[in-house]
C-alpha positions in Angstrom: -132.1 235.8 -38.7 -132.1 236.5 -34.9 -133.3 239.6 -33.3 -131.1 241.5 -30.9 -133.9 241.7 -28.3 -133.8 237.9 -27.9 -130.2 238.1 -26.7 -130.2 240.9 -24.1 -131.5 240.6 -20.6 -134.9 242.3 -20.6 -134.4 243.4 -17.0 -131.5 245.7 -18.0 -132.9 248.2 -20.5 -129.6 250.0 -20.7 -128.3 247.5 -23.2 -131.1 248.2 -25.6 -129.1 251.4 -26.3 -126.8 249.4 -28.5 -129.5 249.2 -31.2 -129.4 253.0 -31.4 -125.6 253.5 -31.0 -124.3 250.6 -33.2 -125.9 249.0 -36.3 -126.2 245.3 -35.6 -124.7 243.0 -38.2 -127.0 240.2 -39.3 -125.2 237.1 -40.8 -126.4 235.8 -44.1 -127.7 232.2 -44.2 -125.0 229.5 -44.4 -122.3 232.2 -43.8 -120.7 230.1 -41.1 -120.9 226.7 -42.6 -117.8 224.6 -42.0 -116.6 226.7 -39.0 -117.0 223.8 -36.5 -114.6 221.6 -38.4 -112.1 224.4 -38.8 -112.3 225.3 -35.1 -111.8 221.7 -34.1 -108.8 221.4 -36.4 -107.0 224.6 -35.2 -108.5 225.3 -31.8 -109.2 229.0 -32.5 -110.9 231.3 -35.0 -110.5 235.1 -35.4 -112.7 238.0 -36.5 -111.5 241.6 -37.3 -113.0 244.3 -35.1 -114.9 247.0 -36.9 -113.6 250.5 -36.7 -116.7 251.9 -35.1 -116.2 249.7 -32.0 -112.6 250.5 -31.4 -112.6 253.8 -29.6 -115.6 253.0 -27.4 -113.9 249.8 -26.4 -110.9 251.8 -25.2 -113.1 253.2 -22.4 -112.4 249.8 -20.6 -108.8 251.1 -20.1 -109.5 254.5 -18.6 -106.9 255.4 -16.0 -109.7 256.2 -13.6 -110.8 252.5 -13.7 -107.3 251.0 -12.8 -107.4 248.7 -9.9 -104.9 246.3 -8.3 -105.2 242.6 -8.6 -106.3 241.1 -5.3 -106.8 237.6 -4.0 -110.4 238.2 -2.9 -111.5 239.9 -6.2 -114.2 237.4 -7.1 -117.9 237.0 -6.6 -118.8 234.5 -3.8 -120.5 232.1 -6.2 -117.3 231.8 -8.4 -114.4 229.4 -8.2 -111.1 231.2 -7.6 -107.5 230.0 -7.4 -105.1 230.9 -4.6 -102.0 232.9 -5.4 -98.9 233.6 -3.3 -98.2 237.1 -2.3 -95.2 237.1 -4.6 -97.4 236.1 -7.6 -99.8 238.9 -6.8 -96.9 241.4 -6.6 -95.7 240.2 -10.0 -99.1 240.4 -11.6 -99.5 244.0 -10.4 -96.0 244.9 -11.6 -96.4 243.4 -15.1 -100.0 244.3 -15.9 -102.5 247.0 -15.0 -106.0 245.7 -14.3 -109.2 247.7 -14.8 -112.7 247.7 -13.3 -115.3 247.9 -16.1 -117.1 251.1 -17.1 -120.6 251.1 -15.6 -122.3 252.6 -18.6 -121.7 254.5 -21.8 -120.6 253.6 -25.3 -117.9 251.2 -24.0 -120.1 248.4 -22.7 -122.6 249.0 -25.5 -119.9 248.6 -28.1 -118.6 245.4 -26.5 -122.2 243.9 -26.3 -122.7 244.9 -30.0 -119.5 243.2 -31.0 -120.4 240.0 -29.0 -123.8 240.0 -30.6 -122.2 240.2 -34.0 -119.8 237.4 -33.1 -122.3 235.1 -31.5 -123.3 233.1 -34.7 -119.6 232.6 -35.4 -119.0 231.4 -31.8 -122.1 229.1 -31.8 -121.1 227.5 -35.1 -117.5 227.1 -34.1 -118.0 225.4 -30.7 -121.2 223.6 -31.8 -123.6 224.8 -29.1 -125.2 227.8 -27.4 -123.2 229.6 -24.8 -123.4 232.0 -21.8 -120.9 234.8 -20.9 -119.9 234.5 -17.3 -117.1 237.1 -16.9 -115.6 240.1 -18.7 -112.4 241.6 -17.5 -109.7 244.0 -19.0 -106.0 244.6 -18.5 -103.0 246.1 -20.1 -99.7 244.2 -20.4 -96.7 246.5 -19.8 -93.9 247.0 -22.3 -91.3 244.3 -22.2 -93.1 242.5 -19.4 -91.4 239.3 -18.2 -92.5 235.8 -19.3 -94.7 235.4 -16.2 -98.3 234.4 -15.6 -100.4 235.1 -18.7 -97.1 235.9 -20.6 -95.6 232.4 -20.2 -96.7 229.2 -21.9 -99.8 227.8 -20.0 -103.2 226.4 -20.3 -106.0 227.9 -18.2 -106.5 224.7 -16.2 -110.3 224.6 -16.9 -112.6 222.1 -18.6 -112.5 221.9 -22.4 -116.1 223.2 -22.2 -114.8 226.6 -21.2 -113.8 229.0 -24.0 -112.6 232.5 -24.1 -112.9 235.4 -26.6 -109.8 237.7 -26.4 -110.5 241.1 -27.8 -107.5 243.2 -28.8 -108.6 246.8 -29.7 -105.1 247.6 -31.1 -103.4 245.8 -34.0 -101.3 242.8 -33.1 -97.5 242.8 -33.8 -94.1 243.0 -32.3 -94.4 246.7 -31.4 -98.0 246.5 -30.1 -97.9 243.0 -28.5 -99.6 239.9 -29.7 -100.8 236.4 -28.8 -99.2 233.0 -29.5 -100.9 229.6 -29.4 -99.8 225.9 -30.0 -102.5 224.3 -32.1 -103.8 220.7 -31.7 -101.1 219.5 -34.2 -98.3 221.1 -32.1 -97.7 224.0 -34.5 -96.8 227.4 -32.9 -99.1 230.1 -34.3 -98.2 233.7 -33.7 -101.2 235.9 -34.3 -100.3 239.2 -36.1 -102.9 241.5 -37.6 -102.7 245.1 -39.0 -106.2 245.6 -37.6 -107.7 245.0 -34.1 -108.8 241.4 -33.7 -111.1 239.2 -31.6 -109.9 235.6 -31.0 -112.1 232.7 -29.9 -109.8 230.0 -28.5 -109.8 226.7 -26.5 -107.6 228.1 -23.8 -108.5 225.3 -21.5 -106.9 222.7 -23.8 -104.3 224.6 -25.9 -101.0 226.1 -24.6 -100.9 229.8 -25.2 -99.2 233.0 -24.0 -99.4 236.7 -24.4 -96.6 238.5 -26.1 -95.9 242.0 -24.5 -95.3 245.0 -26.7 -91.8 246.3 -27.5 -92.9 249.9 -27.5 -95.5 251.7 -25.4 -98.8 252.8 -26.6 -98.7 256.6 -25.8 -102.0 256.4 -23.9 -101.8 253.0 -22.2 -98.1 252.1 -21.9 -98.8 248.5 -23.1 -101.0 246.0 -24.9 -104.8 246.3 -24.0 -106.9 243.1 -23.9 -110.5 242.3 -22.9 -111.2 238.7 -21.9 -114.7 237.2 -22.3 -115.2 233.8 -20.6 -117.9 231.5 -22.0 -119.6 228.3 -20.7 -122.2 226.1 -22.5 -125.8 227.0 -22.1 -129.2 225.9 -23.4 -129.7 229.3 -25.2 -127.1 232.0 -25.9 -127.1 234.6 -23.2 -125.0 237.7 -23.7 -123.9 240.3 -21.1 -120.8 242.3 -20.2 -120.8 241.6 -16.5 -117.6 241.7 -14.4 -117.3 239.1 -11.6 -113.7 239.8 -10.5 -110.2 239.5 -11.9 -109.7 236.4 -9.8 -113.0 234.8 -10.7 -112.7 231.8 -13.1 -116.1 230.2 -13.6 -119.3 230.2 -11.6 -120.4 227.3 -9.4 -123.0 226.1 -11.9 -126.1 224.4 -10.6 -125.5 220.7 -11.0 -129.2 220.2 -11.5 -129.0 222.6 -14.4 -126.0 220.8 -15.9 -127.7 217.5 -15.5 -130.8 218.6 -17.3 -128.6 220.1 -20.1 -126.7 216.8 -20.6 -129.8 214.7 -20.3 -131.6 216.8 -22.9 -128.7 216.6 -25.3 -128.8 212.8 -25.3 -132.4 212.5 -26.2 -133.2 212.4 -29.9 -134.4 215.7 -31.3 -134.4 217.3 -27.8 -132.3 220.0 -26.2 -129.4 222.0 -27.5 -126.6 220.7 -29.7 -124.3 220.3 -26.8 -120.9 218.5 -27.1 -121.1 215.0 -25.6 -118.5 213.8 -23.1 -116.2 211.2 -24.6 -114.9 210.1 -21.3 -116.5 207.0 -19.9 -114.6 206.8 -16.7 -115.8 208.9 -13.7 -113.9 209.7 -10.5 -115.9 210.9 -7.5 -113.8 213.0 -5.2 -110.4 212.8 -6.9 -109.1 216.0 -5.5 -106.8 218.7 -6.8 -104.4 216.5 -8.6 -106.6 213.9 -10.3 -106.5 214.9 -14.0 -106.0 211.9 -16.3 -106.9 211.3 -20.0 -110.2 209.6 -20.4 -111.4 210.5 -16.9 -113.8 213.1 -15.5 -113.1 214.1 -11.9 -116.2 215.3 -10.0 -115.0 217.1 -6.9 -115.2 220.5 -5.2 -111.4 220.6 -5.7 -111.3 219.2 -9.3 -108.6 220.8 -11.5 -111.3 220.9 -14.2 -113.5 223.8 -13.2 -116.6 222.6 -15.0 -116.5 219.4 -13.0 -116.3 221.0 -9.6 -119.1 219.9 -7.4 -120.0 220.6 -3.8 -121.3 217.2 -2.7 -124.6 217.2 -0.9 -127.9 215.4 -0.8 -129.0 217.1 -4.0 -125.9 216.4 -6.1 -126.6 215.7 -9.7 -123.6 214.7 -11.9 -123.5 216.5 -15.2 -123.3 213.3 -17.1 -125.8 211.3 -19.2 -127.7 208.3 -17.8 -126.0 204.9 -18.6 -122.9 206.5 -20.2 -120.2 205.5 -17.7 -118.1 202.3 -17.9 -116.4 202.8 -14.5 -117.3 205.0 -11.5 -114.4 205.1 -9.1 -113.9 206.8 -5.7 -110.9 206.8 -3.5 -111.0 207.9 0.2 -114.0 210.2 -0.4 -117.1 208.7 1.0 -115.8 208.8 4.6 -115.8 212.6 4.3 -119.5 212.8 3.6 -122.7 212.6 5.7 -125.3 209.8 5.3 -127.7 211.6 3.0 -124.9 212.6 0.6 -123.4 209.1 0.5 -126.8 207.8 -0.4 -127.2 210.4 -3.2 -123.8 209.6 -4.6 -124.6 205.9 -4.7 -127.9 206.7 -6.5 -126.1 209.0 -9.0 -123.4 206.3 -9.6 -126.2 203.8 -10.3 -127.9 206.3 -12.8 -124.8 207.1 -14.8 -123.3 203.5 -14.9 -124.0 201.4 -18.0 -125.7 198.1 -17.5 -122.4 196.2 -17.3 -120.5 199.0 -15.6 -118.6 198.8 -12.4 -118.5 200.9 -9.2 -115.1 200.7 -7.5 -114.7 202.3 -4.1 -111.7 202.6 -1.9 -112.1 203.5 1.8 -109.9 203.5 4.9 -109.8 199.9 6.2 -111.9 200.6 9.3 -111.9 196.9 10.3 -108.1 196.9 10.4 -108.1 200.3 12.2 -110.4 199.0 14.9 -108.4 195.8 15.3 -105.2 197.7 15.7 -106.9 200.0 18.3 -108.1 197.0 20.3 -104.4 195.8 20.4 -103.2 199.3 21.1 -100.8 198.8 18.2 -99.5 202.1 16.8 -96.7 200.6 14.6 -98.8 199.7 11.6 -102.0 201.1 10.2 -102.3 203.5 13.2 -98.8 204.9 12.8 -99.5 208.7 12.6 -97.2 209.3 9.5 -99.5 206.9 7.5 -102.3 209.4 7.8 -100.1 212.6 7.6 -101.2 213.5 11.1 -97.9 214.9 12.4 -98.4 218.1 10.4 -101.5 219.0 12.5 -100.2 217.9 15.9 -99.3 221.4 16.9 -103.0 222.4 16.6 -103.8 219.5 19.0 -101.2 220.6 21.5 -102.5 224.2 21.5 -105.9 222.8 22.4 -104.6 220.5 25.1 -105.3 217.3 23.1 -102.9 214.4 23.5 -101.1 213.1 20.4 -101.3 209.5 21.7 -103.0 206.6 20.1 -106.5 207.5 21.3 -106.7 210.8 19.5 -104.9 209.4 16.4 -107.4 206.6 16.1 -110.4 208.9 16.8 -109.5 211.5 14.1 -109.5 208.8 11.4 -113.1 207.8 12.4 -114.2 211.4 12.8 -112.5 214.8 12.9 -112.9 218.5 12.0 -111.1 221.7 11.3 -112.2 225.3 12.2 -112.2 228.4 10.0 -108.9 229.6 11.4 -107.3 226.4 10.0 -108.9 226.7 6.5 -109.9 224.0 4.1 -106.8 221.9 3.4 -108.4 220.3 0.3 -108.8 223.5 -1.7 -105.1 224.4 -1.9 -102.7 226.4 0.1 -104.6 227.1 3.3 -102.6 229.1 5.8 -103.6 228.4 9.4 -104.1 231.4 11.6 -104.0 231.9 15.3 -106.5 229.6 17.0 -106.4 227.0 14.2 -107.5 223.5 15.0 -107.7 220.3 12.9 -108.2 217.1 14.8 -110.4 214.8 16.7 -113.2 215.9 19.1 -111.8 218.1 21.8 -112.5 215.7 24.7 -110.2 213.8 27.0 -108.2 210.8 26.0 -110.2 208.7 28.5 -113.4 209.7 26.9 -112.0 208.9 23.4 -110.9 205.5 24.6 -114.3 204.8 26.1 -116.0 205.6 22.8 -113.6 203.5 20.8 -114.0 200.5 23.1 -117.8 200.8 23.3 -118.7 198.9 20.1 -117.3 196.8 17.3 -119.2 198.9 14.7 -117.1 201.6 12.9 -120.3 203.2 11.8 -121.5 203.7 15.4 -118.1 204.9 16.6 -118.0 207.7 13.9 -121.6 208.6 14.8 -120.8 209.0 18.5 -117.6 211.1 17.8 -119.5 213.3 15.4 -122.2 214.0 18.0 -119.5 215.1 20.4 -118.2 217.6 17.9 -121.7 218.9 17.2 -122.4 219.1 20.9 -119.5 221.3 21.9 -118.2 223.1 18.8 -119.7 226.2 17.0 -117.1 226.6 14.3 -116.4 223.3 12.5 -116.2 221.6 9.1 -116.0 217.9 9.2 -113.0 216.0 7.7 -113.8 212.3 8.2 -117.3 211.9 9.5 -118.3 208.4 8.4 -117.0 204.9 8.7 -118.1 201.4 7.9 -116.9 197.8 8.4 -116.8 195.8 5.2 -120.1 194.2 6.1 -121.7 197.5 6.9 -120.6 199.0 3.6 -121.7 196.0 1.6 -125.1 196.1 3.3 -125.5 199.8 2.5 -124.6 199.3 -1.1 -127.0 196.4 -1.4 -129.9 198.5 0.0 -129.1 201.0 -2.7 -129.2 198.6 -5.6 -125.6 197.2 -5.9 -124.2 193.7 -5.6 -120.6 193.1 -4.3 -118.4 191.5 -7.0 -114.9 191.5 -5.3 -112.9 192.8 -2.4 -109.4 194.1 -1.7 -106.6 192.5 -3.7 -109.0 191.1 -6.3 -110.3 194.6 -7.0 -106.8 196.0 -7.3 -105.9 193.3 -9.8 -109.2 193.7 -11.8 -108.7 197.4 -12.1 -104.9 197.8 -12.1 -105.1 200.5 -14.8 -107.2 202.9 -12.7 -105.0 205.9 -11.8 -104.2 206.0 -8.0 -105.6 202.5 -7.5 -102.5 201.5 -5.6 -102.2 204.6 -3.5 -102.6 203.9 0.2 -103.3 200.3 -0.5 -101.9 199.1 2.9 -104.4 201.2 4.8 -107.4 200.8 2.4 -110.4 198.5 1.9 -111.4 198.0 -1.8 -114.9 197.2 -3.1 -116.1 196.3 -6.6 -119.9 196.5 -7.2 -122.2 196.0 -10.1 -125.8 197.1 -10.4 -128.3 194.6 -9.0 -130.3 192.7 -11.5 
């Protein structure tokens, strides 16, 4: 039997009001036995909403709280997708969004309901959880099959769950919810009473069904969405972090500790263990393959999004990975971050695991530069450079071979250009994405000054730091094969194979053949 006070933030005494306003249900021992297997089988569980909660919950849909959906409606420490203007217009025409009530019986009723549901949630998903966002909207009568009303998955990690709270009965007239369960069966949820639904929306296809007739007060189907992530202990709140906020940028150290604790016998929470043994570092927006975890700031799995830096800790248990793979990522990182990623790869790899890294072939690039040959590896289309030539020309930078070579060794973009790796950036006036903004003669002098790709990238980087104020590096590091092998050796790895042999040894790795004509391949194992 758990006490309510253990579940509410002690710094916010307002929520203690729920003990006075709503009697808190305490589950009987063993009441929820078997829920985990049921939840895993069907991907959802439901609970009727008690009548005493219903009218207070309707405060979330007060006309005074209506607000338009906006691109920037998210807290700065949250991940947020980008939408076209057309999508935003459709969202605002098909649904009405609401800011949360600040205080009163509405938030208290929701917190009481979630407190009542928390044992059911914990037993269903198999671990403790934390609430990271609560938002409310009304789906209009006969809304189109668009956005939340068309078949979709939420595009988040399977560790993310949601509780959908429907304070009106579910049916054709009032609107409902449809899901495709793990066996491929379509389940239409209908209920004569208001319902709360816990669902694996990150894995299962689902859609909202708009009502056929209007609620006289709301003009549609009301819904409150509660987003959950794993946690060491269950933490309840009713905080709103924005309608365009998905999940928070969780501390990777915190996740690392959580996963490590869960792998130690009799320690830590009962957290679900990752079944994937293949890890991709820096796979980008499109790398989402069965059996693989993609750690990247642009990962399509939100839980696995990581801003790489010198303190990066992968949320993955020590010795659990069979393959750690990275394709065209390390050249985007500074030295301290590269070292940390090597160290993390070494930690998570099993004793007989392999580290497979693909980089630009800087040896071939430098050789082509020495020959002034722009027909092969230095042909601009190979590196998708022509799309940014206009920003060079606006800054008086030549699009000849000097600049094309230099930007592959080290380049940057400014804030007006926007981050091209996070989706649909729209360059504004003054946008720039290219090599250091120095003369072609100076670029040629730097490229001819040494046979070390590492040194060339360092010199070009110093030029950007010297003269730019607003910059984010694209490529900022480079190595010859010998330089990279020496670096790996210093960090506890031995080289096993290079280039074609690596491609043949790991032909089943997704994307292994992409950009093969312009890449150097490395296969490492941990040093004995």
